[in-house]
C-alpha positions in Angstrom: 0.0 0.0 0.0 1.4 3.4 -1.0 0.7 6.3 1.3 0.0 9.8 0.1 2.2 12.7 1.1 -0.7 14.1 3.1 -1.2 11.0 5.1 2.5 10.8 5.9 2.6 14.4 7.0 -0.5 13.9 9.3 1.1 10.8 10.8 4.3 12.6 11.8 2.6 15.8 13.1 1.4 15.9 16.7 -2.3 16.1 17.3 -3.6 19.6 17.5 -6.4 18.8 19.9 -6.5 16.1 22.7 -9.2 14.5 24.7 -9.2 14.5 28.5 -8.2 10.9 28.4 -5.2 11.7 26.1 -4.1 14.6 28.3 -4.3 12.5 31.4 -2.3 9.7 29.8 0.3 12.1 28.5 0.8 13.8 31.9 0.6 10.6 33.9 -2.3 11.9 36.0 -6.0 10.9 36.4 -8.8 12.1 34.2 -10.4 13.6 37.3 -7.4 15.8 37.9 -7.5 17.1 34.3 -11.2 17.8 34.6 -10.6 19.6 37.9 -7.9 21.8 36.4 -10.4 22.7 33.6 -13.1 23.5 36.2 -10.6 25.7 38.1 -9.9 27.4 34.7 -6.2 26.5 35.0 -6.3 24.5 31.8 -8.3 25.9 28.8 -10.7 23.5 27.1 -13.6 23.6 24.6 -16.7 21.6 24.6 -18.1 20.0 21.4 -21.4 18.4 22.5 -20.4 16.0 25.2 -16.8 15.9 24.3 -14.1 18.1 25.9 -11.2 19.1 23.8 -7.9 20.6 24.9 -5.8 22.3 22.2 -2.1 21.3 22.1 -1.2 25.0 22.5 -3.3 25.3 25.7 -1.7 22.2 27.2 1.8 23.5 26.4 0.9 26.9 28.0 -0.4 25.1 31.1 2.8 23.1 31.4 5.0 26.2 30.8 3.3 28.0 33.6 4.1 25.2 36.0 7.8 24.9 35.4 9.8 24.7 38.6 13.2 26.4 38.5 
């Protein structure tokens, strides 16, 4: 099977939006903690129907604000 250039680019690029489950897995924390941070307005998120989406840029900003020197 030959892959198109578009599919190869999409496979190599990081996801632009993540679910609560994906963010929790990436950070090694519980889904409950991710939802709590969203509720506290510490982590920006958008709702699409019942689904909660966190943009990659918002996750990166959240992490950058919590860097310990």
